[in-house]
C-alpha positions in Angstrom: -49.4 23.7 -25.8 -49.9 26.6 -23.4 -46.9 27.5 -21.3 -44.7 24.9 -23.1 -41.7 27.1 -23.5 -41.5 27.9 -19.7 -42.3 24.4 -18.6 -39.6 22.9 -20.9 -37.0 25.4 -19.7 -37.8 24.9 -16.0 -38.3 21.1 -16.2 -35.5 19.9 -18.4 -32.5 22.1 -18.1 -30.5 20.1 -15.5 -28.9 23.2 -13.9 -32.0 25.3 -13.5 -33.5 25.3 -10.0 -35.5 28.5 -9.5 -39.2 29.0 -10.3 -39.9 31.7 -12.8 -43.3 33.4 -13.4 -45.6 31.5 -15.7 -45.5 33.2 -19.1 -47.6 32.0 -22.1 -45.5 31.0 -25.1 -47.4 29.4 -28.0 -45.0 30.2 -30.9 -44.5 26.9 -32.6 -41.0 27.9 -33.8 -39.9 28.9 -30.3 -41.3 25.6 -29.0 -39.3 23.7 -31.6 -36.2 25.7 -30.8 -36.5 24.8 -27.1 -37.0 21.1 -27.8 -34.0 21.0 -30.1 -31.8 22.9 -27.7 -32.7 20.6 -24.9 -32.0 17.5 -27.0 -28.7 18.8 -28.1 -27.7 19.8 -24.5 -28.6 16.3 -23.2 -26.4 14.8 -26.0 -23.5 17.0 -25.1 -23.7 18.9 -28.4 -23.1 22.3 -26.9 -22.5 24.1 -30.2 -25.9 23.1 -31.5 -27.4 24.1 -28.1 -25.8 27.5 -28.4 -27.2 28.1 -31.9 -30.7 27.3 -30.8 -30.4 29.4 -27.6 -28.9 32.3 -29.5 -31.9 32.3 -31.9 -34.3 32.0 -29.0 -32.6 35.0 -27.2 -33.2 37.2 -30.3 -36.9 36.3 -30.4 -37.3 37.0 -26.6 -35.4 40.3 -26.8 -38.1 41.6 -29.1 -40.7 40.9 -26.4 -38.9 43.3 -24.0 -39.8 43.2 -20.2 -42.8 41.0 -20.9 -40.4 38.1 -21.2 -37.9 39.2 -18.6 -37.9 35.9 -16.6 -37.5 33.8 -19.8 -34.8 36.1 -21.0 -32.9 35.6 -17.7 -33.3 31.9 -17.8 -32.1 31.6 -21.5 -29.1 33.9 -20.6 -28.3 31.5 -17.7 -28.6 28.5 -19.9 -26.3 30.1 -22.5 -23.8 30.8 -19.8 -23.8 27.2 -18.6 -23.4 26.0 -22.2 -20.5 28.4 -22.9 -18.9 27.3 -19.6 -19.0 23.7 -20.8 -17.3 24.8 -24.0 -14.5 26.6 -22.0 -15.6 29.9 -23.5 -15.3 31.7 -20.2 -15.5 35.3 -21.4 -18.8 34.5 -23.2 -20.1 32.5 -20.2 -19.3 35.4 -17.8 -21.3 37.8 -20.1 -24.3 35.6 -20.1 -24.3 35.0 -16.3 -24.0 38.7 -15.6 -27.0 39.2 -18.0 -29.0 36.6 -16.1 -28.2 38.3 -12.8 -29.1 41.7 -14.1 -32.5 40.3 -15.2 -32.9 38.9 -11.6 -32.8 35.3 -12.7 -30.7 33.8 -10.0 -31.0 30.0 -9.5 -29.1 28.5 -6.6 -26.1 27.5 -8.6 -25.6 30.5 -10.8 -23.0 32.2 -8.5 -21.0 28.9 -8.4 -21.0 28.7 -12.2 -20.2 32.4 -12.4 -17.4 32.1 -10.0 -15.8 29.3 -12.0 -15.8 31.4 -15.2 -14.2 34.3 -13.4 -11.6 32.1 -11.8 -10.7 30.6 -15.1 -10.0 34.1 -16.4 -7.9 34.8 -13.3 -10.3 37.5 -12.1 -9.7 36.4 -8.5 -11.3 39.1 -6.5 -14.8 39.0 -8.2 -14.5 35.2 -8.3 -14.1 35.1 -4.6 -17.2 37.3 -4.2 -19.2 34.9 -6.5 -18.1 31.8 -4.5 -19.0 33.6 -1.2 -22.5 34.3 -2.5 -22.8 30.7 -3.6 -21.7 29.6 -0.1 -24.3 31.9 1.4 -27.0 30.3 -0.7 -25.9 26.8 0.4 -24.8 25.5 -3.0 -21.7 23.2 -3.0 -20.5 24.6 0.3 -17.4 22.4 0.5 -16.1 23.2 -3.0 -16.9 26.9 -2.5 -14.9 27.0 0.7 -12.0 25.4 -1.0 -12.2 27.9 -3.9 -12.4 30.7 -1.3 -9.4 29.3 0.5 -7.3 28.8 -2.6 -8.1 32.3 -4.0 -7.3 33.9 -0.7 -4.0 31.9 -0.6 -3.2 33.0 -4.1 -3.9 36.6 -3.2 -1.5 36.3 -0.2 -4.2 36.3 2.5 -3.0 33.1 4.2 -4.8 33.7 7.4 -8.2 34.0 5.7 -7.2 31.0 3.4 -6.6 28.8 6.5 -10.0 29.9 7.9 -11.8 28.8 4.8 -9.9 25.5 4.6 -10.6 24.8 8.2 -14.3 25.5 7.7 -14.4 22.4 5.4 -13.7 20.3 8.5 -16.8 21.6 10.2 -19.2 20.4 7.4 -21.0 17.1 7.6 -18.7 14.3 6.4 -20.9 13.5 3.4 -20.7 17.1 2.3 -17.0 17.9 2.9 -15.4 14.6 2.0 -14.8 15.5 -1.7 -12.4 18.4 -0.9 -11.3 17.6 2.7 -8.0 16.0 1.7 -7.1 18.8 -0.6 -8.0 21.4 2.0 -5.8 19.8 4.6 -2.9 19.6 2.1 -3.2 23.3 1.3 -3.1 24.1 5.0 0.1 22.1 5.3 1.5 23.9 2.2 0.8 27.3 4.0 2.5 26.1 7.2 5.5 24.9 5.2 5.9 28.2 3.4 5.8 30.0 6.7 8.1 27.6 8.5 10.8 27.9 5.8 11.4 31.6 6.8 12.2 30.6 10.4 15.6 29.7 11.8 14.0 26.6 13.6 12.3 25.4 10.4 13.1 21.7 11.1 11.2 21.9 14.4 8.1 23.5 12.8 8.2 21.0 10.0 8.4 18.1 12.4 5.8 19.5 14.9 3.2 21.1 12.6 3.7 20.6 8.9 4.3 16.8 8.7 1.4 16.0 11.1 -0.9 18.1 8.8 0.2 16.2 5.7 -0.3 12.9 7.5 -3.8 14.0 8.5 -4.5 14.8 4.8 -3.2 11.4 3.8 -5.3 9.6 6.3 -8.5 11.0 4.7 -8.1 8.8 1.6 -4.8 6.8 1.5 -5.7 5.3 -1.9 -6.7 8.6 -3.7 -4.9 10.2 -6.7 -3.7 12.9 -4.3 -2.2 10.4 -1.8 0.9 9.8 -4.0 1.7 13.6 -3.9 1.2 13.7 -0.2 3.5 10.7 0.4 6.1 12.4 -1.9 5.9 15.6 0.1 6.3 13.8 3.4 9.3 11.9 2.1 10.9 15.0 0.6 10.6 17.0 3.9 11.9 14.2 6.0 14.9 13.9 3.8 15.5 17.6 3.4 15.4 18.3 7.1 17.1 15.0 8.0 14.2 13.9 10.2 14.7 10.4 8.9 17.8 8.9 7.5 17.2 7.8 3.9 20.6 6.7 2.8 23.7 5.5 4.5 27.1 6.9 3.7 27.7 4.5 0.8 24.4 5.3 -0.8 22.5 2.3 0.4 18.8 3.1 1.1 17.4 2.7 4.5 14.0 1.2 5.3 11.3 3.7 5.5 9.5 3.6 7.9 12.2 2.0 10.1 9.7 -0.4 11.7 8.0 -3.4 10.3 5.2 -5.5 11.8 3.4 -8.4 10.2 0.7 -10.8 11.3 0.1 -14.0 9.3 -2.4 -16.8 9.3 -1.7 -19.9 7.3 -3.8 -23.0 6.6 -1.9 -25.8 5.0 -2.6 -29.5 4.2 0.4 -31.7 4.7 0.1 -35.2 3.2 2.8 -36.6 5.5 3.8 -34.5 8.6 7.4 -35.7 9.2 8.6 -35.7 12.8 12.3 -34.8 13.5 12.3 -33.3 16.9 15.9 -34.3 17.7 17.4 -33.6 14.3 18.9 -37.1 14.3 16.0 -39.1 13.0 13.0 -38.7 10.8 9.7 -40.4 11.3 6.7 -40.4 8.9 3.1 -39.9 9.9 1.9 -41.8 6.8 -1.3 -39.8 6.8 -2.2 -36.2 6.1 -3.4 -33.4 8.3 -4.7 -29.8 8.0 -2.3 -27.4 9.8 -3.0 -24.0 11.2 0.0 -21.7 11.7 -0.3 -18.2 13.3 2.7 -16.0 13.2 3.7 -12.5 14.3 6.9 -10.7 13.3 8.2 -7.3 14.2 11.4 -5.4 13.6 12.8 -1.9 14.2 16.0 -0.5 12.7 18.1 2.0 14.6 20.9 4.0 13.1 24.2 5.3 14.3 24.6 8.3 12.1 24.8 7.1 8.5 27.4 4.4 9.3 25.8 1.6 11.2 22.4 0.0 11.6 21.1 -2.2 14.4 17.8 -4.1 13.9 16.4 -6.1 16.8 13.5 -8.3 15.7 11.3 -11.1 17.1 9.2 -13.8 15.6 6.6 -15.8 17.4 4.6 -18.7 15.9 2.1 -21.3 16.9 1.5 -24.4 14.8 -1.4 -26.8 15.4 -2.2 -30.0 13.5 -5.9 -30.5 13.2 -5.8 -34.3 12.6 -6.3 -36.0 16.0 -3.7 -38.7 15.8 -0.7 -39.2 18.0 1.9 -39.4 15.3 0.5 -36.1 13.9 -0.3 -34.0 17.0 3.2 -34.6 18.3 4.3 -31.9 15.7 2.3 -29.2 17.5 4.7 -26.5 18.6 5.3 -22.9 19.3 8.5 -21.0 18.6 9.8 -17.7 20.0 12.8 -16.4 17.9 14.4 -13.1 18.8 17.4 -11.8 16.7 19.6 -8.8 16.4 21.0 -7.9 13.0 23.8 -5.3 12.4 25.4 -3.8 9.4 28.5 -1.5 9.2 28.3 0.3 5.9 31.4 1.1 3.9 32.8 1.1 0.3 34.6 -1.8 -1.3 36.4 -0.1 -4.1 33.6 1.7 -5.9 30.9 -0.6 -4.7 28.6 -0.1 -1.7 29.3 -2.8 0.9 28.5 -3.7 4.5 30.0 -5.9 7.2 27.1 -7.8 8.7 26.9 -9.5 12.1 23.8 -11.3 13.3 22.8 -13.2 16.4 19.7 -15.4 16.3 18.0 -17.5 19.0 15.0 -19.8 18.6 13.3 -21.5 21.6 10.6 -24.1 20.8 8.2 -26.3 22.7 6.4 -29.4 21.4 3.8 -31.9 22.7 5.8 -34.1 25.1 5.0 -36.0 28.3 7.3 -36.7 31.2 8.5 -40.0 29.6 9.6 -38.1 26.5 7.1 -39.9 24.4 5.0 -37.8 22.0 1.2 -38.2 21.8 -1.9 -36.3 21.0 -2.7 -35.5 24.6 0.6 -34.2 25.8 1.1 -30.6 26.8 3.7 -28.4 25.1 7.1 -28.7 26.8 10.7 -27.7 26.0 12.0 -29.2 22.8 15.0 -27.3 21.7 16.9 -24.0 21.6 19.1 -22.9 18.8 21.6 -20.1 18.9 23.2 -18.9 15.6 26.0 -16.3 15.2 26.7 -15.0 11.7 29.3 -12.7 10.3 29.7 -11.8 6.6 30.1 -9.2 3.9 27.4 -7.8 1.6 28.5 -6.2 -1.7 26.4 -4.4 -4.3 27.1 -4.8 -8.0 29.4 -7.8 -8.1 27.0 -9.5 -10.6 24.4 -7.2 -12.1 22.7 -4.6 -9.9 21.9 -6.9 -6.9 23.5 -7.7 -3.6 25.9 -10.6 -3.1 26.3 -11.8 0.5 28.9 -14.1 2.0 28.1 -15.5 5.4 30.1 -17.6 7.9 27.9 -18.9 10.7 28.1 -21.1 13.9 25.0 -22.8 15.2 24.5 -24.4 18.6 21.6 -26.8 18.9 20.4 -27.9 22.4 17.8 -30.7 22.5 15.7 -32.0 25.3 17.8 -35.2 24.7 21.5 -34.5 25.5 22.7 -37.1 23.0 21.1 -34.9 20.2 22.9 -31.7 21.1 25.0 -30.5 18.2 27.3 -27.7 16.9 27.6 -26.7 13.3 29.8 -24.5 11.2 28.5 -23.2 7.9 29.6 -21.1 4.9 27.0 -19.7 2.5 26.7 -17.3 -0.5 23.5 -15.6 -1.5 22.9 -13.4 -4.6 19.8 -11.3 -5.4 19.6 -10.5 -9.1 17.0 -8.0 -10.4 16.4 -8.5 -14.1 14.9 -6.4 -16.9 11.2 -6.7 -16.9 10.9 -6.8 -13.1 11.9 -10.4 -12.4 13.9 -11.0 -9.2 16.1 -14.0 -9.0 17.5 -15.3 -5.7 20.4 -17.8 -5.6 21.7 -19.5 -2.5 24.4 -22.1 -1.9 25.7 -23.2 1.5 27.7 -25.9 3.1 27.4 -27.0 6.8 29.4 -29.3 9.0 27.3 -30.6 11.9 28.8 -32.5 14.8 26.4 -34.3 17.2 27.0 -35.5 20.7 26.1 -38.9 19.4 28.7 -39.1 16.7 26.6 -41.6 14.7 24.6 -38.6 13.4 27.4 -36.3 12.3 26.8 -34.9 8.8 28.1 -32.7 6.1 25.4 -30.9 4.2 25.4 -28.9 0.9 22.3 -26.9 0.0 21.5 -25.0 -3.2 18.3 -23.2 -4.1 17.0 -20.8 -6.8 13.9 -18.7 -6.6 12.4 -16.3 -9.1 9.7 -13.7 -8.3 7.8 -12.4 -11.3 6.3 -8.9 -11.5 2.6 -8.4 -10.9 0.6 -9.7 -13.9 -3.1 -10.0 -14.6 -5.4 -9.1 -11.7 -2.3 -8.0 -9.7 -1.1 -11.6 -9.1 2.6 -12.1 -8.2 3.9 -15.6 -9.1 6.9 -17.2 -7.6 8.7 -20.4 -8.4 11.6 -22.1 -6.7 13.7 -25.3 -6.5 15.9 -26.5 -3.7 18.4 -29.4 -3.5 20.1 -30.7 -0.3 22.9 -33.2 -0.3 23.5 -34.8 3.1 26.5 -37.0 3.8 26.1 -39.1 7.0 29.8 -39.4 8.0 29.4 -42.3 10.5 26.3 -44.1 9.2 27.0 -45.9 5.9 23.6 -47.5 6.0 22.0 -44.2 5.1 24.2 -43.5 2.0 24.4 -40.0 0.6 20.9 -38.5 1.0 19.2 -36.1 -1.4 16.3 -33.9 -0.7 14.3 -32.3 -3.5 12.1 -29.4 -2.9 10.3 -27.7 -5.8 7.8 -25.0 -4.8 5.3 -22.5 -6.3 3.5 -19.5 -4.9 1.1 -16.8 -6.1 0.2 -13.8 -4.0 -2.0 -10.8 -4.4 -1.9 -7.5 -2.4 -5.2 -5.9 -1.4 -4.7 -2.2 -0.7 -1.6 -1.1 1.2 -1.8 -3.6 4.0 -3.3 -6.9 3.1 -1.8 -9.8 1.1 -3.3 -13.2 0.3 -1.4 -16.1 -1.1 -1.6 -19.7 -2.4 1.4 -22.0 -2.0 2.4 -25.5 -2.8 5.6 -27.6 -2.1 6.8 -31.0 -2.8 9.6 -32.6 -0.7 11.3 -35.9 -1.1 14.2 -37.2 0.9 16.0 -40.1 -0.7 17.9 -42.3 1.7 19.1 -46.0 1.8 17.8 -46.2 5.4 14.2 -46.0 4.2 12.7 -46.9 7.6 14.2 -44.0 9.5 15.1 -41.2 7.0 13.4 -41.6 3.6 10.1 -39.8 3.1 8.0 -38.0 0.6 5.4 -35.3 1.2 3.3 -32.6 -0.5 1.9 -29.6 1.3 -0.2 -26.8 -0.1 -2.4 -24.1 1.4 -3.5 -20.5 1.7 -2.2 -17.6 3.8 -3.3 -14.1 4.7 -1.0 -11.5 6.2 -1.5 -7.9 7.3 1.4 -5.4 7.5 1.2 -2.5 9.8 
């Protein structure tokens, strides 16, 4: 049992790192006290640990300088235990005793600095962390403490020096405090900028970039929410970004939006309606790949008017190699401009809207205007739609109600299929208690085709509900649409009905990615079953990334 006391203390106290001289200790009671103290410490029973160590310290005190190293180690262990109990005054006393006895393991000044800092003894705490830094223990955390204490004492120049020193450490060492250090530098810059007459320029040129650099370190951290809040508050305070229009309507932040989407769907019956005057069934299914990019940027004229140019581009390819299916391959380019003039309607926020949409599409077509699997993509149609309307908040619940009047011009590769349409529609977005979002749409269109046999009046109604995120972060969505089509000059078709129930579930991954599953059923009921009646189901997966 020779040397048991020293070996246990050196080998089993997790925070002890230094090597003390070998001192014989064969007292059975002392050995038992050490074992019990160690077991209690490992179990987190710090009160029991302290009682054993206090008794052990009394025994070692009687041995005088002959047990100096052991007395120092026990004092250090008592300090660590008291620190874990938040008894900082006692912990400070024990660490100072260990240092006086020349027992100085690598981490003692770090532990000592924490106890001093907790008692707001900032100057000696700074000295302790500086010594811990010199010894190479927890350099990143020590630098952060040194910076924060210097900042608290009003020495901002020295504080920035310490915070910046974290940047120079190896990534694996500095990562735990890098984000916090960058945020503190931004806080110092902000405090200094607010005393200047050109504060908004300094905030925009120096402060906000520093906050953004801090956010970039770990966008998903607990501190990230505070950083985003600081950025938003400064942008609003110094009017660097418009957050609300004059009627209180919030603006999109950031003002740009860019999304890439890849969708894979299986369609049991790809219906072909290139001219919008007939429908033709494939009568067999096909996997479909659709790739889409969408971008929008909103510009503001003061807080009165917004202008949002946008563009959507998509490419759709049917993977089943059959002529009646591959004829549906297409690409679409659809630019648009959306404007809103914000005002008040009584006591409600409202906006006059005016939109202009254009869609240009190409499909697989050969020179004879027949569609087959081998044809290259050629011009199919262009559609131009002009819309004016009024959007009002609070007519029914807390959501927006929008009335739209639109005119659509359809130009086909076949002149006889050209058409013009006038439409009137109402949309209401209704948020509900519990996080549900209901969307109701009803519209009526009058379409007049160059070949009058295909003139129609159409009424469309749809309801969708989006549920809040549930288990595993899944967001369910259900919808049902009904379209009533009246062929004015073709009694053989009768009044047609199109049913379209749908379901979707999506899940976000982080800030940018979203994956989804979707399924739709569509049935068009017509007396002219050969040309217009069809039934289809399509279901698939999609993945999108938002910049």
